[in-house]
C-alpha positions in Angstrom: 0.0 0.0 0.0 1.4 3.3 -1.1 1.8 5.8 1.7 0.5 9.3 0.9 2.7 12.2 1.7 0.9 14.4 4.2 2.2 17.5 2.5 0.9 16.3 -0.8 -2.5 15.4 0.6 -2.7 18.8 2.2 -1.8 20.4 -1.1 -4.6 18.5 -2.8 -7.1 19.6 -0.2 -6.1 23.2 -0.6 -6.4 23.0 -4.4 -9.8 21.4 -4.0 -11.0 24.1 -1.6 -9.6 26.8 -3.9 -11.4 25.5 -7.0 -14.6 25.1 -5.0 -14.3 28.6 -3.8 -13.7 29.9 -7.4 -16.7 27.8 -8.7 -19.1 29.0 -5.9 -18.0 32.6 -6.4 -18.7 32.5 -10.1 -22.0 30.6 -9.6 -23.1 33.0 -6.8 -22.2 36.0 -8.9 -24.3 34.6 -11.8 -27.3 33.8 -9.6 -27.0 37.3 -8.0 -26.8 39.0 -11.4 -29.8 37.1 -12.7 -31.9 37.8 -9.6 -31.0 41.5 -9.3 -31.2 42.4 -13.0 -34.2 44.7 -13.2 -35.9 46.3 -16.2 -37.2 49.8 -16.1 -41.0 50.3 -16.5 -42.4 51.1 -19.9 -44.7 54.1 -20.1 -47.2 55.1 -22.7 -49.9 57.7 -23.4 -53.3 56.0 -23.7 -55.8 58.9 -23.7 -55.4 62.7 -24.3 -58.4 65.0 -24.6 -58.7 68.8 -24.5 -62.3 69.9 -24.8 -61.4 73.5 -25.7 -60.1 72.3 -29.1 -63.2 70.3 -30.0 -65.1 71.7 -33.0 -68.2 69.8 -31.9 -68.6 71.9 -28.7 -70.4 75.3 -29.0 -68.2 76.8 -26.3 -64.5 76.7 -25.7 -64.7 77.8 -22.1 -63.8 74.4 -20.8 -60.3 74.7 -19.3 -59.5 71.1 -18.6 -57.0 68.6 -20.0 -57.9 64.9 -19.5 -55.3 62.1 -19.9 -54.4 58.6 -19.0 -50.8 57.3 -18.7 -50.0 53.7 -18.4 -46.9 52.2 -16.8 -46.1 48.6 -17.5 -43.8 46.5 -15.2 -41.9 44.1 -17.6 -40.3 42.2 -14.7 -41.5 38.7 -14.1 -40.6 38.5 -10.4 -39.9 42.1 -9.2 -42.3 44.7 -8.0 -41.7 48.4 -8.5 -42.0 51.3 -6.0 -42.6 54.6 -7.7 -41.8 58.0 -6.2 -44.2 60.8 -7.1 -44.6 60.8 -10.9 -44.2 64.3 -12.2 -45.8 65.2 -15.6 -45.3 68.3 -17.7 -47.6 69.3 -20.5 -46.3 71.7 -23.1 -46.8 72.8 -26.7 -44.7 74.2 -29.5 -44.3 78.0 -29.5 -45.9 78.9 -32.8 -44.7 82.5 -32.5 -41.1 81.5 -33.2 -39.4 79.5 -35.9 -37.6 77.3 -33.4 -39.5 74.0 -33.3 -37.8 73.1 -30.0 -39.1 76.2 -28.2 -41.8 74.9 -26.0 -44.5 76.7 -24.0 -45.5 75.2 -20.6 -49.2 74.4 -20.4 -49.6 72.5 -17.1 -47.9 70.4 -14.5 -49.4 67.3 -12.7 -48.2 64.9 -10.0 -49.3 61.3 -9.6 -48.7 60.3 -5.9 -46.2 57.5 -5.2 -47.5 54.0 -5.6 -46.4 50.3 -5.8 -46.8 48.1 -8.8 -46.6 44.3 -8.7 -44.7 42.2 -11.2 -46.0 42.0 -14.7 -48.8 44.5 -13.7 -50.1 47.5 -15.6 -50.8 50.7 -13.8 -53.3 53.1 -15.4 -53.2 56.6 -14.1 -56.0 58.9 -15.1 -55.7 62.6 -14.4 -57.4 66.0 -15.1 -55.5 69.2 -15.3 -57.2 72.6 -14.8 -57.5 75.4 -15.3 -55.6 75.7 -18.6 -54.7 78.9 -20.3 -57.0 78.5 -23.3 -55.3 81.3 -25.2 -52.0 79.3 -25.1 -53.8 76.1 -26.1 -55.6 77.7 -29.0 -52.4 79.3 -30.3 -51.1 75.8 -30.7 -53.7 74.9 -33.3 -52.3 74.5 -36.8 -54.1 75.6 -40.0 -55.4 72.1 -40.6 -57.2 72.2 -37.2 -54.8 69.8 -35.4 -52.3 70.7 -32.6 -49.2 69.0 -31.3 -48.6 68.8 -27.6 -45.8 67.2 -25.6 -46.1 65.1 -22.4 -42.9 64.5 -20.4 -42.7 62.2 -17.3 -40.0 62.0 -14.6 -39.7 59.9 -11.5 -37.4 57.6 -9.6 -38.2 53.9 -8.9 -36.9 51.1 -6.6 -37.5 47.4 -7.0 -38.9 44.7 -4.7 -37.0 41.5 -5.0 -38.8 38.8 -3.0 -39.0 40.4 0.5 -36.1 42.8 -0.1 -36.6 46.4 -1.2 -33.6 47.9 -3.0 -31.9 50.9 -1.6 -30.8 52.4 -4.9 -33.0 54.4 -7.3 -33.3 54.3 -11.1 -34.2 57.5 -12.9 -37.1 57.4 -15.3 -37.1 60.3 -17.8 -39.4 59.8 -20.8 -41.6 61.8 -23.1 -43.6 61.8 -26.3 -45.4 64.2 -28.7 -49.1 64.0 -28.9 -51.1 65.1 -31.9 -54.6 66.3 -31.2 -57.2 66.4 -33.9 -60.1 68.8 -34.5 -62.2 66.9 -31.9 -59.7 67.6 -29.2 -58.7 64.0 -28.8 -55.5 62.1 -29.5 -55.3 61.6 -33.3 -53.5 58.3 -33.0 -55.9 55.7 -31.7 -53.0 53.4 -30.7 -51.0 54.0 -27.6 -48.1 56.4 -27.8 -44.9 54.9 -26.4 -42.8 57.3 -24.3 -39.1 57.2 -25.1 -36.1 58.5 -23.3 -36.3 62.3 -23.1 -33.7 65.1 -22.6 -36.5 67.6 -21.8 -35.5 68.0 -18.2 -32.0 69.0 -19.2 -33.0 71.6 -21.8 -35.9 73.1 -19.9 -36.1 74.4 -16.4 -39.7 73.4 -15.5 -38.5 70.6 -13.2 -37.2 73.1 -10.7 -40.8 74.2 -10.1 -41.3 70.9 -8.2 -38.4 71.7 -5.9 -36.5 68.6 -7.0 -32.8 68.6 -8.0 -31.7 65.9 -10.3 -28.2 65.8 -8.7 -29.0 65.1 -5.0 -28.8 61.9 -3.1 -32.1 60.6 -1.8 -32.9 58.8 1.5 -35.2 55.8 1.6 -38.4 57.8 1.7 -37.4 59.8 -1.4 -36.4 63.0 0.5 -33.1 64.8 -0.1 -30.4 63.4 2.1 -29.0 66.1 4.5 -25.6 67.4 3.4 -25.7 65.5 0.1 -24.4 67.2 -3.1 -24.5 64.6 -5.8 -26.5 61.5 -6.3 -24.4 58.3 -6.7 -24.6 56.5 -10.0 -27.2 53.8 -10.5 -24.6 51.2 -11.4 -22.5 51.4 -8.2 -25.2 51.4 -5.6 -26.8 48.0 -6.5 -23.4 46.2 -6.0 -22.8 47.8 -2.7 -26.2 47.2 -1.2 -26.3 43.6 -2.5 -22.9 42.6 -1.2 -24.2 40.9 2.0 -26.6 38.8 0.0 -23.8 37.8 -2.3 -21.6 36.6 0.6 -24.5 34.6 2.1 -25.3 32.9 -1.2 -21.7 32.1 -1.7 -21.4 30.4 1.7 -24.6 28.4 1.2 -23.5 27.1 -2.2 -20.0 26.4 -0.9 -21.2 24.2 2.0 -23.8 22.6 -0.1 -21.3 21.0 -2.5 -18.7 20.0 0.1 
C-alpha cells in the first residue's frame, strides 16, 4: 500500500477548496446578477383630450385637460416602487421659428405607488385650469395641434422580500397630436421614449426637486448631500451581504 505524503495530501485539499471557492464565487455572482437584473417600467400615453379644441362643442370655455398614462412592469418577479410621478404638458411655441421652443401648459403629479410584477398601472388625471389662449395658439391651419407630455420619476425594486436601496431614474416623453375633436389623433398607444426635456428646460425646478442630489429611503433629499451616486455602483454595494451569504450556502452545499 502506497503511503500518501501528508504535505501532498494537504496540497490536494487546498487545491480542491480553492477551486470550490472559485466555482461557488462564479456561480453565486451569476445567480445574483440574474436575480438583481431589473428592467425599467415602460410608459405610454393612452388617452389625451382637450375639450377646448373640440369643434363639436359650442363653447371653448372648458379649461380642462384629461389624460391617461399607463406604466407597465416588464419584470416577471420584481415589483416596482414609484416615487411621485411628475408630468409636464407643453406645446410648441408657434410665435417663433424654433420648433424646440416649448411653452409650458400645465404640471401634474401622480402620488407615489407600488406596482406588482407583470402588472399594468393606469393613471387617469385631469389638469385645470388651462390657459385656453395658449392652447388655442397651438392649433395649426389644418385644425390639429401638437402637444408634448414628459414624465419623470425615480423607482426602486422589490425582490422577494427585499426592497432595493438604490434608485433608477425614469425620464421619458412623447409628442401627442390632437385632432379637431380635441382628442389624441393616433388611436394606438403612444410609447414614451427617453427624453432630454428636463436638461433643456427648467420646468423641473418648479417641483423643488434637484436631479443631482442623493435621496434617502423615503425619497427625500439626504442632508448634506451634493450629488446622487450613479445607479450602477449602488446595487453592487447594497447587495454585497446577499452575495456573501449565497456564496457560503453554495460552498457548504457542494462539500
